[in-house]
Backbone bond lengths (Angstrom), bond angles and torsions (degrees), N, CA, C in turn:
res aa  C-N    CA-C-N  psi(-1)  N-CA   C-N-CA  omega(-1)  CA-C   N-CA-C  phi
1 M - - - 1.460 - - 1.522 108.79 -
2 R 1.333 116.11 134.66 1.461 120.21 -178.14 1.523 110.71 -92.05
3 I 1.317 114.33 144.62 1.459 121.52 172.82 1.522 107.01 -129.94
4 R 1.299 115.94 128.12 1.457 121.24 -178.00 1.519 109.42 -116.56
5 I 1.317 115.72 144.00 1.458 120.92 174.81 1.521 107.16 -113.85
6 V 1.327 114.75 124.08 1.457 122.95 -172.48 1.515 109.26 -122.16
7 D 1.329 116.56 130.90 1.461 121.20 171.96 1.526 107.85 -86.02
8 A 1.321 116.63 119.29 1.460 122.82 -174.54 1.522 111.33 -107.81
9 F 1.329 115.53 152.69 1.460 124.81 -176.58 1.528 111.17 61.72
10 T 1.331 114.17 41.22 1.458 121.84 174.47 1.516 108.17 -158.52
11 D 1.329 116.96 156.16 1.462 120.86 175.35 1.522 112.15 -108.91
12 R 1.338 116.70 13.64 1.459 120.65 178.54 1.523 109.53 -139.74
13 P 1.322 117.47 148.48 1.463 119.68 -178.97 1.527 112.03 -68.44
14 F 1.338 113.94 154.86 1.461 123.30 176.37 1.525 112.55 68.27
15 A 1.328 115.11 25.11 1.465 121.82 171.75 1.518 106.77 -134.76
16 G 1.324 118.09 -173.62 1.454 119.79 -178.88 1.515 112.01 61.68
17 N 1.334 116.27 -150.70 1.463 121.32 -175.77 1.525 110.17 -121.96
18 P 1.334 118.76 117.94 1.461 120.23 179.56 1.524 112.21 -76.43
19 A 1.325 115.50 137.60 1.461 122.10 174.30 1.517 108.13 -133.33
20 A 1.315 116.32 144.99 1.464 121.35 172.83 1.519 108.27 -91.16
21 V 1.325 116.44 139.90 1.458 122.05 -179.18 1.525 108.91 -127.28
22 V 1.329 115.93 126.02 1.463 122.44 177.10 1.525 107.83 -121.65
23 L 1.336 116.67 118.50 1.455 121.63 175.26 1.522 108.60 -92.91
24 L 1.315 116.15 121.77 1.453 122.63 -176.83 1.521 110.44 -100.08
25 D 1.323 116.06 164.65 1.455 120.65 173.42 1.524 109.61 -74.27
26 S 1.331 116.12 168.20 1.464 120.31 176.84 1.523 109.75 -64.62
27 G 1.323 115.92 161.84 1.458 120.73 -176.54 1.505 110.04 108.86
28 P 1.318 117.68 -175.41 1.460 120.71 -176.83 1.525 111.79 -68.50
29 F 1.327 115.30 156.56 1.455 120.63 173.40 1.525 109.58 -66.38
30 P 1.328 118.34 150.41 1.468 120.13 168.17 1.534 109.84 -58.35
31 G 1.310 116.51 168.64 1.461 121.27 -179.30 1.518 112.46 -59.31
32 D 1.333 115.63 147.68 1.456 120.74 -177.94 1.522 112.19 -56.23
33 D 1.321 117.03 -37.38 1.461 120.21 -178.30 1.524 110.71 -62.06
34 R 1.331 117.70 -39.90 1.464 120.92 179.85 1.513 110.79 -69.25
35 L 1.323 116.87 -40.32 1.457 119.53 177.68 1.525 110.80 -63.24
36 Q 1.325 116.61 -41.68 1.454 120.53 -179.30 1.527 111.63 -67.84
37 R 1.325 116.65 -38.90 1.470 119.81 179.52 1.530 111.43 -62.11
38 L 1.325 116.30 -41.82 1.463 119.38 178.97 1.527 110.57 -66.43
39 A 1.324 117.55 -41.64 1.463 120.41 177.94 1.529 110.87 -60.77
40 A 1.340 116.65 -38.43 1.461 120.22 177.14 1.520 111.08 -67.11
41 E 1.327 116.53 -36.98 1.466 120.86 179.27 1.526 111.17 -66.53
42 V 1.329 116.36 -44.56 1.462 120.58 178.56 1.526 110.18 -66.16
43 N 1.334 116.19 -40.78 1.466 123.27 172.54 1.522 113.14 62.29
44 L 1.343 116.20 34.81 1.452 120.95 167.54 1.525 108.74 -97.08
45 S 1.330 116.80 170.79 1.464 118.13 -178.05 1.521 111.19 -61.99
46 E 1.371 117.78 -31.60 1.464 119.97 176.80 1.524 110.81 -144.83
47 T 1.326 115.07 142.00 1.460 123.07 165.92 1.518 106.83 -118.76
48 A 1.335 116.33 127.80 1.464 121.79 -177.37 1.520 109.79 -105.59
49 Y 1.329 115.30 136.86 1.464 121.95 176.05 1.527 107.94 -119.97
50 A 1.315 116.29 127.01 1.462 120.67 -179.94 1.525 109.29 -128.25
51 R 1.327 116.07 139.37 1.464 120.71 175.19 1.525 108.62 -134.30
52 P 1.341 117.43 143.78 1.467 119.72 -177.67 1.523 111.31 -71.11
53 L 1.332 115.63 147.16 1.456 121.92 178.78 1.529 109.89 -107.50
54 P 1.317 118.26 157.80 1.466 120.99 178.31 1.530 111.50 -59.93
55 D 1.327 115.95 155.39 1.465 121.24 -178.62 1.519 112.45 -58.49
56 S 1.322 117.04 -26.26 1.462 120.63 -178.25 1.526 113.14 -79.45
57 S 1.325 118.11 -4.80 1.465 121.57 -176.76 1.529 110.78 -77.81
58 E 1.336 116.05 160.84 1.458 120.78 178.52 1.518 111.99 -79.09
59 A 1.311 117.06 -8.17 1.465 121.76 177.01 1.525 109.25 -131.79
60 D 1.331 115.95 167.01 1.464 121.54 -178.70 1.523 112.15 -91.72
61 W 1.326 116.06 -36.12 1.461 121.78 -176.53 1.527 109.22 -137.37
62 A 1.313 116.61 143.53 1.460 121.63 168.11 1.525 107.63 -90.19
63 L 1.317 116.75 138.92 1.462 121.16 -173.07 1.518 109.79 -136.08
64 R 1.349 114.99 133.25 1.457 121.19 176.03 1.524 109.08 -132.54
65 W 1.354 115.43 154.32 1.456 120.72 -176.36 1.542 109.42 -130.08
66 F 1.325 116.32 135.39 1.458 121.90 178.76 1.522 110.43 -130.09
67 T 1.343 116.54 130.74 1.456 121.53 165.67 1.532 107.15 -79.61
68 P 1.328 119.04 179.46 1.470 118.95 176.12 1.523 114.39 -61.93
69 V 1.350 118.06 -15.30 1.462 118.61 -175.71 1.524 114.74 -125.48
70 T 1.349 119.08 -13.07 1.466 118.64 -175.54 1.517 111.35 -161.55
71 E 1.343 115.78 160.47 1.455 121.66 171.73 1.521 108.75 -84.83
72 V 1.347 116.93 144.40 1.463 121.37 -178.86 1.524 110.68 -119.23
73 N 1.337 115.09 161.71 1.465 121.17 -175.81 1.521 113.69 -81.52
74 L 1.333 117.41 -26.33 1.461 119.95 -173.91 1.518 109.02 -155.61
75 C 1.336 115.81 135.34 1.461 120.38 177.05 1.519 108.76 -147.01
76 G 1.319 116.31 126.48 1.446 120.71 -177.78 1.514 114.07 -83.63
77 H 1.343 116.88 -51.22 1.468 117.84 -172.39 1.521 112.02 -67.74
78 A 1.348 118.21 -33.96 1.458 119.52 178.39 1.526 111.82 -73.81
79 T 1.336 117.73 -26.69 1.468 120.63 173.08 1.517 110.08 -69.89
80 L 1.324 116.51 -44.00 1.458 120.56 175.60 1.525 110.42 -59.04
81 A 1.339 116.72 -44.29 1.460 121.13 179.51 1.521 111.31 -62.58
82 T 1.338 117.55 -40.29 1.468 121.02 -179.67 1.517 110.81 -66.09
83 A 1.325 117.04 -43.77 1.468 120.37 177.60 1.527 110.59 -61.35
84 H 1.314 116.67 -40.46 1.472 121.04 177.78 1.528 111.06 -61.40
85 V 1.335 117.11 -44.24 1.467 120.98 179.70 1.524 110.98 -65.25
86 L 1.323 117.51 -44.33 1.463 120.95 -179.70 1.521 111.05 -59.94
87 R 1.318 117.66 -42.00 1.462 120.60 178.35 1.525 111.01 -69.66
88 S 1.323 116.88 -43.14 1.468 120.40 -179.24 1.521 111.90 -63.87
89 A 1.334 116.47 -34.34 1.469 121.39 -178.78 1.522 112.66 -84.63
90 G 1.335 117.08 -4.03 1.459 120.32 -177.62 1.514 113.49 72.85
91 A 1.337 116.41 18.63 1.463 120.48 -178.49 1.517 112.75 -89.34
92 A 1.322 117.92 -8.62 1.461 121.47 179.36 1.512 108.69 -157.64
93 A 1.316 115.39 150.82 1.461 121.65 176.99 1.522 108.59 -142.54
94 G 1.319 115.98 160.80 1.454 119.14 -179.28 1.517 111.30 67.88
95 T 1.319 116.23 -146.65 1.463 121.42 179.08 1.517 109.89 -80.33
96 I 1.330 116.74 129.29 1.463 122.57 179.28 1.523 107.99 -104.12
97 R 1.332 116.31 130.14 1.465 121.51 179.20 1.533 109.14 -106.89
98 F 1.327 115.82 126.63 1.459 122.03 -179.83 1.531 110.11 -111.17
99 A 1.322 116.79 132.34 1.461 122.12 171.24 1.528 107.63 -92.13
100 T 1.341 116.57 121.68 1.457 121.25 -173.85 1.527 110.44 -137.63
101 R 1.320 115.75 176.91 1.461 121.31 173.97 1.523 112.27 -61.39
102 S 1.323 117.13 -23.25 1.469 121.78 -179.26 1.521 111.98 -103.31
103 G 1.331 117.04 25.21 1.451 120.90 178.17 1.515 112.06 90.57
104 I 1.338 115.96 -164.82 1.452 121.67 -179.68 1.528 109.16 -81.33
105 L 1.319 115.96 124.16 1.452 122.70 176.18 1.522 108.38 -116.12
106 T 1.318 117.70 145.83 1.458 120.03 -179.79 1.527 110.36 -121.23
107 A 1.338 114.01 154.39 1.464 121.85 176.05 1.520 107.68 -134.73
108 E 1.324 115.76 131.18 1.462 120.46 -178.05 1.518 109.35 -133.41
109 A 1.336 116.24 129.91 1.461 121.11 -178.67 1.528 110.73 -93.10
110 A 1.326 115.43 143.15 1.459 122.12 175.40 1.520 109.66 -94.77
111 A 1.324 116.00 172.13 1.464 120.80 -178.83 1.530 111.74 -62.04
112 D 1.326 117.30 -29.26 1.468 119.99 -179.87 1.521 113.11 -82.34
113 G 1.337 117.52 1.21 1.462 121.35 178.38 1.506 114.49 93.71
114 S 1.325 118.28 -12.04 1.461 119.73 176.93 1.521 109.56 -68.14
115 I 1.316 115.84 155.29 1.464 121.92 -176.45 1.519 108.65 -123.44
116 T 1.338 115.54 134.73 1.460 121.52 177.77 1.519 109.87 -111.31
117 L 1.317 115.77 125.34 1.458 123.26 177.80 1.524 108.98 -98.68
118 D 1.330 116.10 141.16 1.461 122.72 176.29 1.523 107.37 -108.87
119 F 1.342 116.59 106.31 1.459 123.36 -173.61 1.528 109.92 -119.27
120 P 1.328 117.41 158.48 1.468 119.55 173.49 1.526 110.89 -69.06
121 T 1.314 116.33 136.91 1.464 120.94 175.28 1.525 109.49 -70.06
122 A 1.309 116.60 133.84 1.461 120.25 178.93 1.527 109.89 -72.09
123 P 1.336 118.33 130.14 1.468 120.31 175.37 1.532 109.86 -77.74
124 L 1.309 116.90 124.25 1.459 121.49 -175.76 1.522 110.91 -98.06
125 T 1.326 115.26 129.78 1.464 121.70 176.63 1.520 108.02 -124.08
126 E 1.341 117.02 118.14 1.457 119.33 -177.29 1.519 110.55 -67.91
127 L 1.328 115.43 140.33 1.456 122.45 -176.95 1.519 110.02 -123.59
128 A 1.325 115.23 151.37 1.459 120.17 167.68 1.527 108.05 -71.97
129 V 1.304 116.76 143.60 1.461 121.20 -176.69 1.520 109.30 -92.33
130 G 1.326 116.28 117.09 1.450 120.77 179.74 1.521 112.20 -83.20
131 E 1.311 115.94 164.83 1.458 120.85 178.82 1.527 111.44 -64.81
132 D 1.348 116.71 -28.19 1.455 118.54 178.64 1.524 111.46 -65.05
133 V 1.332 116.52 -35.87 1.467 120.16 177.89 1.526 110.08 -69.90
134 R 1.324 116.22 -46.43 1.477 119.64 179.67 1.526 110.99 -60.12
135 A 1.329 116.33 -40.43 1.463 119.75 -178.91 1.522 110.87 -67.63
136 A 1.341 116.98 -40.19 1.465 120.07 -179.79 1.526 111.37 -65.64
137 L 1.341 116.96 -37.50 1.459 120.54 -178.05 1.526 112.39 -82.87
138 G 1.312 117.10 -37.70 1.458 120.01 -175.05 1.514 112.44 69.29
139 A 1.346 116.91 31.86 1.464 121.61 -178.62 1.511 109.35 -150.38
140 D 1.326 116.26 157.08 1.453 120.50 175.48 1.528 110.06 -70.55
141 V 1.335 116.12 143.52 1.470 122.15 -176.66 1.513 108.90 -114.23
142 L 1.340 116.34 128.28 1.463 120.54 177.12 1.519 111.69 -83.79
143 S 1.325 117.20 -39.15 1.459 121.51 177.83 1.516 108.62 -158.86
144 A 1.336 116.02 161.68 1.465 121.46 177.74 1.522 108.83 -144.32
145 H 1.323 116.11 143.31 1.459 121.85 -178.38 1.529 110.42 -138.09
146 D 1.322 114.84 140.97 1.458 120.76 165.26 1.522 107.34 -79.01
147 T 1.342 116.96 145.94 1.464 120.27 -173.47 1.516 113.53 -110.31
148 G 1.345 118.19 10.73 1.459 119.81 174.19 1.512 113.47 86.75
149 P 1.338 116.87 177.49 1.464 121.25 -169.13 1.523 115.88 -74.24
150 N 1.318 118.85 -26.16 1.459 118.86 -175.90 1.526 112.80 -65.02
151 I 1.332 116.31 -43.76 1.466 118.14 179.77 1.522 112.62 -109.20
152 G 1.321 117.93 -32.12 1.462 120.64 172.79 1.509 115.05 66.99
153 D 1.348 117.26 31.17 1.452 121.14 -177.90 1.530 111.12 -100.44
154 L 1.307 114.87 165.46 1.457 122.55 169.79 1.523 106.95 -102.46
155 L 1.324 117.14 122.12 1.459 122.75 179.51 1.522 108.58 -101.43
156 V 1.329 116.16 121.14 1.464 121.56 -173.41 1.521 109.54 -123.61
157 E 1.326 115.91 125.72 1.458 121.01 176.42 1.523 109.15 -93.57
158 L 1.333 115.43 128.42 1.460 121.82 179.06 1.523 110.42 -107.01
159 A 1.322 116.32 177.10 1.466 121.29 -168.08 1.519 113.01 -65.54
160 D 1.335 118.02 -42.26 1.455 119.95 -174.09 1.522 109.73 -162.57
161 E 1.327 115.27 173.50 1.467 121.22 -177.75 1.524 112.03 -60.44
162 K 1.320 117.75 -40.73 1.460 120.42 -179.51 1.523 111.06 -59.88
163 T 1.324 117.18 -40.36 1.464 120.91 179.94 1.524 110.49 -63.26
164 V 1.332 117.05 -41.59 1.463 120.55 177.74 1.523 110.32 -62.74
165 R 1.317 117.19 -46.66 1.463 120.96 -175.20 1.528 112.49 -66.19
166 T 1.313 117.64 -34.63 1.465 121.00 -174.34 1.528 113.34 -97.69
167 L 1.323 117.65 2.05 1.464 120.89 -175.86 1.531 111.40 -61.43
168 T 1.324 116.63 134.74 1.468 122.78 174.80 1.529 107.96 -127.78
169 P 1.330 117.75 81.59 1.466 120.74 -174.04 1.531 112.21 -71.53
170 D 1.305 114.47 163.05 1.469 122.62 172.94 1.529 106.31 -84.57
171 L 1.328 116.93 99.95 1.462 120.42 -173.98 1.524 112.36 -68.35
172 T 1.314 117.67 -30.54 1.464 120.16 177.80 1.525 110.15 -65.66
173 A 1.320 116.34 -44.17 1.465 120.60 177.28 1.524 110.58 -67.78
174 M 1.314 117.03 -37.44 1.459 120.72 -179.83 1.528 111.42 -64.50
175 A 1.313 117.36 -36.34 1.461 121.30 -179.90 1.519 112.15 -63.83
176 R 1.345 117.02 -20.95 1.464 120.45 -179.55 1.530 112.39 -86.41
177 L 1.325 117.73 -8.51 1.464 120.15 177.31 1.521 109.65 -71.03
178 N 1.304 116.51 151.10 1.466 121.12 -173.71 1.532 111.38 -86.22
179 H 1.349 115.62 59.03 1.460 120.86 -179.61 1.518 109.27 -149.10
180 R 1.365 115.85 155.69 1.468 119.82 174.85 1.514 110.05 -58.50
181 G 1.334 115.81 -45.89 1.450 121.41 -178.48 1.513 110.31 -159.33
182 V 1.314 115.50 179.51 1.457 122.35 179.49 1.525 108.25 -124.69
183 I 1.339 115.41 124.43 1.459 122.40 174.94 1.516 107.19 -100.64
184 V 1.319 117.63 125.47 1.461 120.46 173.76 1.517 107.44 -110.96
185 T 1.324 116.95 143.02 1.458 120.30 -173.28 1.514 111.26 -151.80
186 A 1.336 115.58 159.88 1.463 122.72 173.82 1.526 107.63 -158.84
187 R 1.319 115.02 159.85 1.461 120.19 174.82 1.527 109.58 -65.79
188 A 1.339 116.12 145.84 1.462 120.49 179.21 1.519 110.22 -61.24
189 S 1.335 115.19 144.89 1.465 119.86 -179.16 1.516 111.90 -73.29
190 G 1.351 117.06 -24.57 1.459 120.15 176.69 1.507 114.50 109.21
191 D 1.357 119.06 -16.67 1.461 119.11 -177.53 1.523 112.59 -87.53
192 G 1.342 117.87 -15.28 1.459 121.60 176.59 1.510 114.68 77.58
193 G 1.305 118.74 -24.70 1.451 121.33 177.48 1.516 114.13 57.82
194 G 1.329 117.83 24.98 1.453 121.21 -179.03 1.508 114.34 75.17
195 Q 1.327 118.06 11.13 1.465 122.09 -175.02 1.530 111.95 -112.05
196 G 1.313 118.09 19.95 1.449 120.33 177.60 1.516 111.88 87.40
197 A 1.319 115.45 172.79 1.458 120.64 -177.41 1.516 110.52 -79.03
198 Y 1.321 117.37 133.30 1.459 123.26 176.19 1.513 108.78 -151.10
199 D 1.327 115.22 157.42 1.460 121.24 -173.60 1.524 113.62 -100.24
200 Y 1.324 117.24 -27.84 1.459 121.40 -179.49 1.521 109.19 -150.85
201 V 1.302 115.16 159.30 1.464 120.97 177.78 1.521 109.05 -118.39
202 S 1.326 115.26 158.97 1.462 120.25 177.10 1.516 109.48 -154.13
203 R 1.310 114.17 164.69 1.470 123.08 166.10 1.525 106.67 -141.53
204 F 1.340 116.03 157.68 1.466 120.37 -178.18 1.522 109.27 -131.76
205 F 1.331 115.48 130.21 1.460 122.66 178.48 1.529 108.60 -121.87
206 G 1.338 116.64 127.76 1.459 120.33 -178.38 1.511 113.45 -135.85
207 P 1.333 119.44 52.92 1.465 119.86 -178.13 1.523 113.11 -61.80
208 A 1.340 117.96 -24.92 1.470 120.13 179.93 1.518 112.28 -67.83
209 V 1.351 117.50 -21.91 1.471 120.66 178.72 1.522 111.08 -115.70
210 G 1.333 116.68 24.26 1.449 121.08 173.64 1.514 115.42 83.82
211 I 1.347 118.56 15.26 1.464 122.28 -178.46 1.526 107.95 -125.42
212 D 1.321 117.23 102.62 1.471 118.44 179.83 1.522 110.53 -60.48
213 E 1.332 117.38 -54.31 1.464 121.47 172.81 1.516 109.06 -141.47
214 D 1.325 116.11 128.06 1.462 122.16 179.68 1.526 108.66 -90.29
215 P 1.341 118.47 134.75 1.464 119.27 -175.94 1.528 114.56 -64.47
216 V 1.348 118.05 -49.39 1.469 121.69 178.98 1.529 107.02 -145.97
217 T 1.314 117.59 119.25 1.460 122.35 -169.96 1.522 109.84 -113.26
218 G 1.344 115.93 100.60 1.458 119.64 -178.43 1.507 112.76 -60.70
219 S 1.335 116.95 -45.60 1.468 119.63 -176.55 1.521 111.66 -61.24
220 A 1.326 117.96 -33.83 1.465 120.42 178.74 1.521 111.38 -61.61
221 H 1.322 116.42 -27.80 1.466 119.63 -178.44 1.531 112.49 -74.95
222 T 1.327 117.78 -12.26 1.468 119.03 172.21 1.527 110.67 -72.34
223 A 1.327 116.67 -15.99 1.469 121.92 172.61 1.527 110.93 -99.83
224 L 1.332 116.89 -39.29 1.459 120.42 179.64 1.527 111.29 -63.73
225 A 1.336 116.59 -39.48 1.472 119.98 -176.47 1.528 112.41 -61.34
226 P 1.342 119.74 -51.19 1.470 117.54 179.15 1.523 113.03 -66.17
227 L 1.331 117.68 -33.57 1.469 119.23 178.03 1.526 110.57 -60.74
228 W 1.342 116.49 -52.26 1.460 119.79 -174.07 1.517 112.35 -79.77
229 S 1.321 118.57 -28.32 1.464 119.04 173.75 1.524 110.34 -63.59
230 G 1.343 116.30 -38.57 1.454 119.80 176.36 1.517 112.40 -66.74
231 R 1.335 116.92 -38.81 1.461 120.18 -178.43 1.531 112.14 -73.46
232 L 1.332 116.24 -37.83 1.459 120.73 -172.33 1.515 113.19 -98.57
233 G 1.341 117.42 -9.97 1.453 120.50 175.53 1.513 115.13 74.05
234 R 1.341 117.48 25.77 1.467 121.65 178.34 1.518 109.38 -135.65
235 D 1.337 116.50 138.65 1.458 120.32 -179.40 1.525 112.02 -74.81
236 S 1.334 117.50 -33.09 1.467 121.81 -175.60 1.525 110.43 -108.53
237 L 1.325 115.47 124.52 1.459 122.36 -176.75 1.521 109.87 -139.61
238 T 1.324 116.69 171.37 1.461 122.37 172.76 1.516 108.60 -125.68
239 G 1.332 115.99 128.85 1.448 121.37 177.57 1.517 110.97 -108.77
240 L 1.316 116.29 139.77 1.468 122.31 173.87 1.511 108.24 -107.19
241 Q 1.318 117.24 121.30 1.465 119.50 172.04 1.523 107.12 -88.79
242 A 1.316 116.31 115.45 1.458 122.71 -167.38 1.520 112.44 -91.16
243 S 1.329 116.67 49.61 1.457 121.93 173.38 1.524 109.02 -82.36
244 A 1.317 117.37 -179.84 1.461 120.42 178.62 1.521 111.44 -62.96
245 R 1.353 117.52 -35.26 1.464 120.98 -179.89 1.522 112.11 -84.36
246 T 1.301 118.29 -29.87 1.462 128.63 -178.74 1.528 112.75 59.36
247 G 1.310 114.65 159.37 1.456 121.18 176.10 1.514 109.54 -172.74
248 L 1.337 115.70 152.69 1.452 122.16 179.73 1.519 110.10 -109.93
249 V 1.339 116.16 136.13 1.460 122.82 176.47 1.519 107.36 -125.08
250 R 1.324 116.54 119.16 1.460 121.30 175.21 1.525 107.87 -88.95
251 T 1.327 116.62 129.09 1.466 121.33 -173.63 1.522 111.02 -124.01
252 T 1.331 114.91 144.11 1.457 121.64 172.78 1.516 108.32 -137.05
253 V 1.318 116.97 123.55 1.464 122.07 -179.87 1.521 109.02 -91.98
254 R 1.340 115.59 126.94 1.456 121.93 176.01 1.530 108.31 -128.74
255 G 1.312 115.76 73.63 1.455 120.29 -179.66 1.517 111.71 65.39
256 D 1.329 116.46 -119.51 1.466 119.65 -176.88 1.519 112.92 -85.45
257 R 1.334 118.09 8.84 1.460 122.72 175.43 1.530 108.81 -125.32
258 T 1.333 115.08 146.13 1.462 121.43 176.38 1.519 108.75 -127.07
259 L 1.324 116.62 130.90 1.451 122.51 177.60 1.525 108.94 -93.56
260 L 1.335 115.56 131.22 1.463 122.67 178.63 1.524 107.66 -118.78
261 T 1.314 117.83 122.55 1.454 121.59 -176.30 1.520 110.55 -120.77
262 G 1.336 115.65 134.78 1.454 120.94 177.99 1.510 111.43 -164.42
263 D 1.311 115.17 177.38 1.466 122.74 178.75 1.524 109.40 -107.46
264 A 1.335 115.68 170.80 1.455 120.76 178.84 1.519 109.62 -152.06
265 V 1.336 115.91 151.40 1.464 122.81 -178.42 1.525 108.41 -138.11
266 T 1.332 117.92 126.65 1.464 121.38 174.21 1.522 108.77 -78.60
267 V 1.336 116.59 127.05 1.466 120.43 -177.51 1.522 112.93 -113.19
268 I 1.333 118.06 -23.25 1.465 122.53 178.78 1.521 108.59 -139.66
269 D 1.319 116.21 133.21 1.466 121.74 176.99 1.508 106.49 -135.16
270 G 1.345 116.49 107.61 1.450 119.11 -172.29 1.502 112.91 -136.53
271 E 1.334 115.69 -179.79 1.463 122.81 -178.46 1.518 109.29 -104.92
272 L 1.310 115.37 128.65 1.451 121.48 177.22 1.530 107.82 -86.49
273 L 1.324 116.91 117.73 1.460 121.26 -175.53 1.508 112.77 -89.31
274 A 1.321 117.23 -19.70 1.463 121.20 178.82 1.504 107.78 -149.37
275 G 1.320 117.27 152.46 1.458 121.34 179.82 1.499 111.01 137.30
276 P 1.358 118.15 -145.60 1.452 121.02 -176.72 1.524 112.24 -58.94
């Protein structure tokens, strides 16, 4: 069985967000315990498992995502990585439909090789900021939003790009917050920092699900996109996730759906000797 590691939301290796992708045979998924054990062994933020569905199904592939410690409802970079692998392996062409915990998701490749994901837009509900959040972040908060059931994150707007980039949160305190993870964001400062044009910056912390900091989080952009599209008055934007590896996510809000566009590069292609 092959396992591939793909850097997603980047056009160069050793940047963006790495995800492991395992393509399974048709039929039921292996047991959850086996899937979780392999994800823990790989120890990336996400391991994606995909299996083909019958022609009569409403989707082409069933897709699941596991962090090192748990299964999640929605993951952007591992979906992008899976679509990239399916196209590279000749196992899919055109628009790919995935059956997931968050409904039917699609991935479509452009002529330049970039892939656009069609995801549900996160419903944002503004929240009062508690002292536990302020203490975990160690920074002033301009606004905070719940992001709904699909991703279950806390979205926090900070003062400026520099604050986002230099933030050193208390991860132990953050893990006690009642959310999958915490997205911190601010409007771009405007200088670009040599990383290309972008409209907003973000970082993602998920110690509660075994991810201290995620390099580039596609699902978080289903919440970031409507927030910043509303603030900036444009449906199409580019977000920079300002992790050590960095990555760019191009977003377009279309009502209750958000399009996420990025590139991907396969960096490891190996044989799995034990597992599912």
